[in-house]
N, C-alpha and C positions, 0 to 999 in steps of 0.2 A: 504492500499499502503506501500511495506517495501522500505525505501530509504537508499542507501547505497552510503557512501564517497568512492571519487577515491582519487588517488595521485595529484590532483588538488583539492580542496575543494570546488569551485564552480560549479564545474562537476557533476554530481550526476547520479546515476546509479537507477533508480524506477522498483523498482520487483511487480507488481497488483497483490494484491491477485483475485487469479482465482476460479468459481467455476464449477466444472465437474462431469460428472456421464455417463455411457455407452451413453447418447445420444449426448454428445457436450462438450461445455463448455460456461459459462460467465464470463466476467468483465468488471468493466469502463475501459475506457482505459484515459479518463481524468472526473475530479469532482475540479471544480476552489473549491470549499469549502475546501475537503479532501486535496489539491494540497497545497492552503495556510499555512492549520492548519500544515501540513510535513515539508514542505521545507520552509515556512516565505517570498515567492516569491508570490509579489503581484500584475505583470505585467500581464495585459490579452494577450491573444492572437488574432490576427487579421486577419490570415492568416493560410490555411490548403491544403497542400501539398502533392501529389501522386506521386510516379515516379515509373517505371518499368526498369529494366536493367536485361543483360545477362552476365553469368560470368566473371569475370576478366573486368569488367565495372568500372573504377575509374572516381570517381565525385568528385573534390574538387583540394584543399582547398579552399573555397569558403569564402566569409565575404563581409560585406558593410562598406565603411569608416565611410559613413553617413548614417542613419535610421539604425543603426546596429541591427541585428535582432537574438533575443534569442530564440533556437528552443527545442522544446521537441520532439524526433524522436521515430520512430517504424517500425518493419517491421512486415507484415501482411503475406507477402510470401517467404518462401527461405531464406537467410542467409546472412548477411554482416560485416565484420568489421568496428567499428564506430568509427572515431578519430575527437577530438579537440585537437587545439594548443593555447596555451596564448596567443596571440599578443598583451597585454597591456603592455606597456614599465613601466609602476608605479609599476606592480605586483612582490612580490617576487618568481612567476613561470612562468615568463617571457620566453618564446621561448621554454619553457617544453609543451609534448602532453601526452595525455591519450585516450587509446581506449578500446574499449568493442565491443565483440562478441553480435549479436543482430537477431533475429531469429522469425520465426513465432512460432516453440518450445517454446521457454524460455518465450517469452514477455516482453521481458524487455525493457523497454526504457530508454534515454539518454537525461539527460539535457544540454545542450550546451547553457550557457549566450552569450550577447554582449560581445563583445571582443574578439572574439574567432573565428579562421577557422575552416572551418569544413570539413570534408570529407568520403567518405565510398569508398569499395571497394566490389564487389558481390562475394561470396566464395558459391554458391550453382548456378544451372541451369540457373536461373531465380530469383528476388528480387524487391517484392513491396515494398514498401518503402514508411511510411506517416511523415507527419512533421505539427506541428502548428508554429507558427513565431508570436512574439512580435510585427513586423512590418513590412509593407508591402515590397514587391520585388522593389528595384530601381536598374535596370540594368545599370545607369548612376554614382551609388555609388559602384556597385560589384568590387570585384576586389579576384584574385588568385594569392596563392604561389603554386611554383609546389612540385610536391607530393615528390617525392624523395629525397629533398634538403638535403646536407649532415649536415649542421647545425641543422637541427630538426631530424635527422638520428631515423626516424618514423620505425617501425621495420612491413610492411606490411606482413601479412599472406596466400601472395599466391607467386606462382615461374614464372618464364616469364618476358614478358612485359603484362603492364596495357592495357585496350582498354580507350585511352580516348577521348575528345573532343578535336578539333583544338585548343580552349581558351583554356584547362587546359593543353596542350602540349606546348601551349607556356608562361604558367603562369612565378611567377616573381620569383626569388630568394628571399628568407627571409630575408637575408642582405640587399635587394632593397625594400622589399616590402612597401608600405604605413602601417604603422601601427597606433595602438590605443595609445594618451599618457601615 
C-alpha cells in the first residue's frame, strides 16, 4: 500500500496495491500488520459500516464527542468527495479541512483519526461507501457541524443544494459546536 500525507498530517490517503488483468482485479482492502507497519497506528477496528446514497446526498459533518471514532473509509461503487475537519482545539491545524475524491475506480481510502468531523457528498448517480471504525457508534454522543459553515469554508465540488437529512440540515455552526480539547 502507498500512504500519501495530506495537508493535515494526521489524515492519510491510502492507495492499495491492486493486481488486475482482463479478468478483473484483486487487492487487500485491509491488512492489520501492513496497516500498522505503514502508518504506526495500532488501534484496532471494531465496527464495519456500509451506506448507499444517491447524487448530491451530503452526509456530515459527523463526529462523536465521547467514544470518538477513527474511520478508514472507501467507496466500492460510484464516487464521493470526502472531507475531514480538525476539531481538536489543541492542534496546530484546528479548524482546517482536507478533502479527497474516493471512487470505485481509484480504490483509494481515507484515514480520518479521532478528533475530526467527517462528511462526504456523492458525485455519481449512486455511491456505496464502506468504513471501518475504531469505536462503536454511540448516538447519544454524536454531534454534527453544518456542512456549509463559513468559518470552515469547505469547497464542496457540486452545484446546487445538497440532499441532507433533517439532522444534518439542523447541525450546529462550527463556533457553537462541542469540540475536542
